[in-house]
GUDOTI-587147 format. One record per residue (C-alpha): residue in three letters; x, y, z. Coordinates in steps of 0.2 Angstrom, whole numbers, plus 5000, padded with zeros to 4 digits. Example, Ala and Ser with C-alpha at 12.3 -4.5 7.8 and 13.67 -1.06 7.14 Angstrom:
<atoms>
ATOM  code     X     Y     Z
ATOM   ALA  5062  4978  5039
ATOM   SER  5068  4995  5036
</atoms>
This chain:
<atoms>
ATOM  code     X     Y     Z
ATOM   MET  5075  4893  4919
ATOM   LEU  5082  4903  4933
ATOM   PRO  5099  4911  4929
ATOM   ASN  5114  4909  4940
ATOM   THR  5119  4927  4939
ATOM   ALA  5110  4944  4938
ATOM   ASP  5114  4962  4939
ATOM   ILE  5099  4966  4950
ATOM   VAL  5088  4954  4959
ATOM   ILE  5071  4960  4966
ATOM   ILE  5063  4950  4980
ATOM   GLY  5044  4951  4980
ATOM   GLY  5031  4951  4966
ATOM   GLY  5019  4963  4974
ATOM   VAL  5016  4981  4968
ATOM   MET  5033  4987  4974
ATOM   GLY  5043  4974  4966
ATOM   ALA  5033  4974  4949
ATOM   SER  5035  4993  4948
ATOM   THR  5053  4993  4951
ATOM   LEU  5056  4979  4938
ATOM   TYR  5046  4989  4925
ATOM   HIS  5054  5006  4928
ATOM   LEU  5072  4998  4928
ATOM   ALA  5067  4989  4911
ATOM   ALA  5060  5005  4904
ATOM   ARG  5077  5012  4906
ATOM   GLY  5086  4998  4898
ATOM   GLN  5091  4989  4914
ATOM   LYS  5087  4970  4914
ATOM   ALA  5083  4965  4932
ATOM   ILE  5075  4949  4938
ATOM   LEU  5061  4947  4950
ATOM   LEU  5058  4933  4962
ATOM   GLU  5040  4928  4969
ATOM   ARG  5038  4913  4980
ATOM   ASN  5019  4911  4976
ATOM   GLU  5012  4904  4960
ATOM   PHE  5005  4921  4955
ATOM   PHE  5011  4938  4957
ATOM   GLY  5003  4951  4968
ATOM   GLN  4993  4938  4979
ATOM   GLU  5000  4943  4996
ATOM   ALA  4998  4961  5003
ATOM   THR  4995  4969  4987
ATOM   GLY  4981  4957  4982
ATOM   ARG  4973  4957  4999
ATOM   CYS  4971  4976  5001
ATOM   ALA  4956  4986  4999
ATOM   GLY  4962  4995  4983
ATOM   GLY  4960  5012  4989
ATOM   VAL  4971  5027  4983
ATOM   ARG  4971  5044  4991
ATOM   TYR  4979  5061  4992
ATOM   GLN  4973  5064  5010
ATOM   PHE  4988  5062  5022
ATOM   SER  4994  5071  5036
ATOM   THR  5013  5074  5031
ATOM   GLU  5020  5083  5017
ATOM   ILE  5030  5068  5011
ATOM   ASN  5015  5056  5010
ATOM   VAL  5005  5069  5001
ATOM   ARG  5019  5072  4988
ATOM   LEU  5020  5053  4986
ATOM   SER  5002  5053  4981
ATOM   MET  5004  5068  4970
ATOM   GLU  5017  5059  4960
ATOM   SER  5009  5041  4961
ATOM   LEU  4991  5044  4958
ATOM   PRO  4993  5053  4941
ATOM   MET  5004  5038  4936
ATOM   LEU  4988  5027  4939
ATOM   GLU  4977  5039  4929
ATOM   ARG  4989  5036  4914
ATOM   PHE  4993  5018  4918
ATOM   LYS  4984  5011  4903
ATOM   ASP  4992  5023  4891
ATOM   GLU  5009  5018  4898
ATOM   THR  5007  4999  4900
ATOM   GLY  4992  4995  4890
ATOM   GLN  4983  4988  4905
ATOM   ASP  4967  4995  4911
ATOM   VAL  4966  4996  4930
ATOM   ASP  4949  5003  4933
ATOM   TYR  4953  5019  4942
ATOM   ARG  4936  5024  4950
ATOM   GLN  4937  5042  4957
ATOM   CYS  4923  5040  4970
ATOM   GLY  4932  5051  4983
ATOM   TYR  4937  5047  5001
ATOM   LEU  4926  5055  5014
ATOM   LEU  4935  5054  5031
ATOM   VAL  4923  5058  5046
ATOM   ALA  4929  5065  5062
ATOM   THR  4918  5061  5078
ATOM   ASP  4929  5068  5091
ATOM   GLU  4938  5085  5094
ATOM   LYS  4955  5078  5093
ATOM   ASP  4952  5071  5075
ATOM   LYS  4943  5086  5070
ATOM   THR  4958  5097  5075
ATOM   ALA  4970  5085  5066
ATOM   PHE  4959  5085  5050
ATOM   GLU  4959  5104  5050
ATOM   HIS  4978  5104  5050
ATOM   ASN  4978  5090  5036
ATOM   VAL  4967  5100  5025
ATOM   ALA  4977  5116  5026
ATOM   LEU  4993  5106  5022
ATOM   GLN  4985  5097  5007
ATOM   ASN  4977  5113  5000
ATOM   ARG  4994  5122  5002
ATOM   LEU  5002  5108  4992
ATOM   GLY  4989  5110  4978
ATOM   VAL  4978  5096  4983
ATOM   ALA  4959  5101  4982
ATOM   THR  4953  5092  4998
ATOM   GLU  4936  5100  5004
ATOM   TRP  4931  5103  5022
ATOM   LEU  4914  5097  5027
ATOM   THR  4904  5102  5043
ATOM   GLY  4895  5088  5052
ATOM   ASP  4879  5093  5044
ATOM   GLU  4887  5092  5027
ATOM   VAL  4893  5074  5031
ATOM   ARG  4875  5069  5036
ATOM   HIS  4868  5077  5020
ATOM   ARG  4881  5068  5009
ATOM   LEU  4878  5051  5018
ATOM   PRO  4859  5049  5021
ATOM   GLN  4861  5030  5021
ATOM   MET  4872  5031  5037
ATOM   ARG  4870  5036  5055
ATOM   PHE  4882  5050  5059
ATOM   GLU  4873  5060  5072
ATOM   ASP  4890  5062  5081
ATOM   ALA  4900  5068  5065
ATOM   LEU  4909  5084  5070
ATOM   ALA  4917  5087  5053
ATOM   GLY  4923  5078  5037
ATOM   THR  4936  5079  5023
ATOM   PHE  4933  5075  5005
ATOM   ASN  4944  5073  4990
ATOM   PRO  4935  5069  4974
ATOM   LYS  4951  5062  4965
ATOM   ASP  4953  5049  4979
ATOM   GLY  4946  5032  4974
ATOM   LEU  4949  5014  4970
ATOM   VAL  4960  5005  4958
ATOM   ASP  4962  4986  4953
ATOM   PRO  4977  4980  4962
ATOM   ASN  4979  4964  4951
ATOM   GLY  4978  4975  4936
ATOM   VAL  4993  4986  4942
ATOM   VAL  5004  4972  4946
ATOM   MET  5001  4962  4930
ATOM   GLY  5002  4978  4920
ATOM   TYR  5019  4981  4926
ATOM   ILE  5025  4963  4925
ATOM   SER  5019  4961  4907
ATOM   ALA  5026  4978  4902
ATOM   ALA  5042  4974  4910
ATOM   ALA  5043  4957  4901
ATOM   LYS  5041  4966  4884
ATOM   LEU  5057  4977  4889
ATOM   GLY  5067  4962  4895
ATOM   GLY  5063  4962  4913
ATOM   LYS  5061  4944  4919
ATOM   SER  5049  4938  4933
ATOM   PHE  5050  4921  4941
ATOM   SER  5036  4914  4952
ATOM   LYS  5037  4899  4964
ATOM   VAL  5054  4904  4968
ATOM   GLU  5057  4906  4987
ATOM   VAL  5072  4916  4994
ATOM   THR  5080  4905  5008
ATOM   GLY  5095  4916  5011
ATOM   VAL  5106  4930  5007
ATOM   GLU  5125  4929  5006
ATOM   VAL  5135  4944  5012
ATOM   LYS  5154  4945  5011
ATOM   SER  5165  4959  5017
ATOM   GLY  5149  4970  5020
ATOM   LYS  5143  4967  5002
ATOM   VAL  5129  4957  4994
ATOM   LYS  5136  4942  4986
ATOM   SER  5122  4931  4981
ATOM   VAL  5104  4925  4985
ATOM   GLN  5099  4908  4989
ATOM   THR  5083  4901  4983
ATOM   ASN  5073  4884  4982
ATOM   HIS  5079  4883  4964
ATOM   GLY  5097  4887  4966
ATOM   THR  5109  4902  4970
ATOM   ILE  5110  4918  4960
ATOM   GLU  5125  4928  4961
ATOM   THR  5121  4947  4961
ATOM   PRO  5129  4963  4967
ATOM   LEU  5113  4972  4970
ATOM   MET  5097  4966  4978
ATOM   VAL  5080  4976  4981
ATOM   ASN  5070  4969  4996
ATOM   ALA  5052  4973  4991
ATOM   ALA  5045  4958  5001
ATOM   GLY  5031  4969  5009
ATOM   PRO  5027  4962  5026
ATOM   TRP  5041  4949  5025
ATOM   ALA  5054  4963  5022
ATOM   GLY  5060  4961  5040
ATOM   VAL  5063  4943  5037
ATOM   VAL  5073  4945  5021
ATOM   GLY  5083  4959  5030
ATOM   GLN  5088  4946  5044
ATOM   MET  5094  4935  5030
ATOM   ALA  5107  4949  5026
ATOM   GLY  5110  4953  5044
ATOM   VAL  5100  4969  5042
ATOM   ASN  5088  4975  5055
ATOM   ILE  5073  4982  5046
ATOM   PRO  5059  4987  5058
ATOM   ILE  5044  4982  5047
ATOM   THR  5031  4972  5056
ATOM   PRO  5017  4962  5049
ATOM   LEU  4999  4966  5056
ATOM   ARG  4983  4957  5051
ATOM   ARG  4969  4967  5043
ATOM   GLN  4953  4959  5037
ATOM   MET  4937  4964  5027
ATOM   PHE  4922  4957  5019
ATOM   THR  4910  4960  5005
ATOM   THR  4891  4960  5004
ATOM   THR  4877  4955  4993
ATOM   ALA  4869  4969  4982
ATOM   LEU  4863  4984  4992
ATOM   PRO  4853  4994  4979
ATOM   GLU  4850  5008  4991
ATOM   VAL  4869  5013  4990
ATOM   PRO  4871  5025  4976
ATOM   ALA  4883  5023  4962
ATOM   ASP  4893  5038  4968
ATOM   PHE  4895  5032  4986
ATOM   PRO  4912  5038  4992
ATOM   PHE  4925  5028  5001
ATOM   VAL  4919  5032  5019
ATOM   ILE  4931  5031  5034
ATOM   ASP  4924  5032  5051
ATOM   PHE  4941  5038  5058
ATOM   ALA  4939  5035  5076
ATOM   GLN  4934  5017  5074
ATOM   SER  4945  5014  5059
ATOM   LEU  4929  5007  5050
ATOM   TYR  4927  5009  5032
ATOM   PHE  4915  5006  5018
ATOM   HIS  4916  5007  4999
ATOM   ARG  4906  5000  4984
ATOM   GLU  4911  4983  4978
ATOM   GLY  4901  4978  4963
ATOM   ASP  4882  4980  4968
ATOM   GLY  4887  4978  4987
ATOM   LEU  4899  4985  4999
ATOM   LEU  4917  4981  5005
ATOM   ILE  4918  4984  5023
ATOM   GLY  4933  4983  5034
ATOM   MET  4939  4988  5052
ATOM   SER  4956  4989  5061
ATOM   ASN  4957  4978  5077
ATOM   PRO  4966  4989  5090
ATOM   ASP  4971  4973  5099
ATOM   GLU  4979  4964  5084
ATOM   LYS  4996  4957  5088
ATOM   PRO  5010  4957  5076
ATOM   GLY  5012  4941  5066
ATOM   PHE  5009  4932  5049
ATOM   ASP  4992  4925  5052
ATOM   GLU  4981  4928  5037
ATOM   ASN  4966  4918  5043
ATOM   VAL  4950  4928  5046
ATOM   ASP  4947  4931  5065
ATOM   PRO  4928  4926  5067
ATOM   ASP  4926  4935  5083
ATOM   PHE  4933  4951  5077
ATOM   GLU  4923  4949  5061
ATOM   LEU  4907  4950  5072
ATOM   VAL  4914  4966  5080
ATOM   ASN  4916  4973  5063
ATOM   LEU  4899  4968  5057
ATOM   GLU  4890  4975  5072
ATOM   ALA  4900  4992  5070
ATOM   ALA  4895  4993  5052
ATOM   ILE  4877  4990  5055
ATOM   ALA  4877  5003  5069
ATOM   ARG  4884  5016  5056
ATOM   MET  4874  5009  5041
ATOM   PRO  4858  4999  5047
ATOM   LEU  4854  4993  5029
ATOM   VAL  4870  4982  5030
ATOM   GLU  4860  4971  5042
ATOM   LYS  4849  4965  5027
ATOM   ALA  4864  4960  5016
ATOM   GLY  4872  4944  5015
ATOM   MET  4891  4940  5015
ATOM   VAL  4899  4936  4998
ATOM   SER  4917  4934  5004
ATOM   HIS  4929  4938  5017
ATOM   TRP  4948  4938  5019
ATOM   ALA  4963  4944  5029
ATOM   GLY  4979  4952  5023
ATOM   LEU  4995  4960  5031
ATOM   TYR  4999  4978  5033
ATOM   GLU  5018  4981  5034
ATOM   VAL  5020  4993  5048
ATOM   THR  5035  5004  5053
ATOM   PRO  5037  5013  5070
ATOM   ASP  5032  5030  5062
ATOM   ALA  5019  5023  5049
ATOM   HIS  5031  5029  5035
ATOM   PRO  5040  5019  5022
ATOM   VAL  5058  5015  5021
ATOM   PHE  5067  5019  5004
ATOM   GLY  5085  5015  4999
ATOM   LYS  5102  5009  5006
ATOM   THR  5106  4998  5021
ATOM   PRO  5122  4995  5031
ATOM   VAL  5125  4981  5018
ATOM   ASP  5132  4987  5002
ATOM   GLY  5121  4982  4987
ATOM   PHE  5106  4977  4999
ATOM   LEU  5092  4990  4996
ATOM   VAL  5074  4991  5003
ATOM   VAL  5058  4998  4998
ATOM   GLY  5044  4994  5010
ATOM   GLY  5035  4998  5027
ATOM   PHE  5021  5009  5019
ATOM   SER  5009  5005  5034
ATOM   GLY  4994  5001  5023
ATOM   HIS  4996  5013  5009
ATOM   GLY  5009  5005  4999
ATOM   PHE  4998  5000  4985
ATOM   MET  4994  5018  4980
ATOM   HIS  5012  5023  4981
ATOM   GLY  5019  5008  4972
ATOM   PRO  5020  5016  4955
ATOM   VAL  5031  5031  4960
ATOM   SER  5041  5020  4973
ATOM   GLY  5047  5009  4959
ATOM   LYS  5052  5024  4949
ATOM   LEU  5061  5031  4964
ATOM   MET  5071  5015  4967
ATOM   THR  5076  5015  4949
ATOM   GLU  5083  5032  4950
ATOM   LEU  5093  5028  4966
ATOM   ILE  5100  5013  4957
ATOM   LEU  5104  5021  4940
ATOM   ASP  5106  5039  4945
ATOM   GLY  5113  5038  4962
ATOM   GLY  5099  5047  4970
ATOM   PHE  5080  5051  4970
ATOM   ARG  5076  5063  4956
ATOM   THR  5057  5063  4955
ATOM   LEU  5054  5066  4973
ATOM   ASP  5067  5068  4987
ATOM   VAL  5063  5054  4999
ATOM   SER  5080  5053  5007
ATOM   MET  5073  5057  5024
ATOM   LEU  5063  5040  5023
ATOM   ASP  5080  5031  5025
ATOM   LEU  5082  5016  5037
ATOM   ALA  5094  5025  5048
ATOM   ARG  5081  5037  5054
ATOM   PHE  5075  5025  5067
ATOM   ASP  5092  5024  5075
ATOM   GLU  5094  5042  5074
ATOM   GLY  5078  5048  5081
ATOM   ARG  5071  5056  5064
ATOM   GLU  5054  5047  5064
ATOM   ILE  5040  5056  5055
ATOM   ARG  5023  5052  5061
ATOM   GLU  5008  5049  5049
ATOM   TYR  4991  5053  5057
ATOM   ASN  4979  5047  5043
ATOM   VAL  4982  5028  5045
ATOM   VAL  4967  5016  5048
</atoms>
């Protein structure tokens, strides 16, 4: 039964909402979470590639990984849920001089912060990836602690652990409006009634901008389609095959079962909520994949799907307050929200209960930065 009042309402049942619910509950604060779908974590979180990495180009994103990925390593101890953290490593490959120069800067930054990313020459890239054609590789970067995690396990682990602590989650509840009076949140309207609340966390992922509009807040988070597919078994691909990113093409490969998961960003993709697979671009992706890894040609396709990135103008997330009192936002991670979800829920809990971010200062990632010209560009986005 949906309550008609709540101290805190979280909108969105993906990793951000689930993590926030759990971390609030772990500190004795009983919030409620609303998810419009029948199951939690089935939108952007459930449709992502599951990658987690330390390899970013800005200090704040590296530090978010330094806090969040260890939380995934100890996730089972904390919540009881196994999330299958496979540390296969990410291998980012540079095939042009501009990317090589950027990679050099990124590795130096990561190393300075204590992240053990390795620099690889073009020959070392080719030696590590004998199944692939990388004659044009100039250099690469590799971090052995990067890898893959089960998105569904993380979301359900947080939802279940929160429930044991009094945090309540409701599925099939769609938010239809947000009431604001005198500049403050008053209530949230849903397809199952109205909930009065003084505090709301917008964790709606690609739909965060839409929810923001309900409260009269402009949040520059744009949905952008990304799609991928999986293959039948490819026994030639070794068990320790890393998560490979052909950076210039935004083309990536990683093991999925006995086969591969392969994806590629469409540079001509227009913003929107379309989650259907584009068959024309899928062919472009397949041809690029075969050119890089010829053995893909002999594989069959097992599945394919599309999901939405939640993109901001500077490819960095938005944390915290908005011009409407009591209306908070956490979103806009531009393709790396899943990996930063654990610490993000903790940070939002600190903001709500302690009045500020304690674990990591993310105050520069506020909504106001876009109006004030304080954007922070992230290079390592595919």
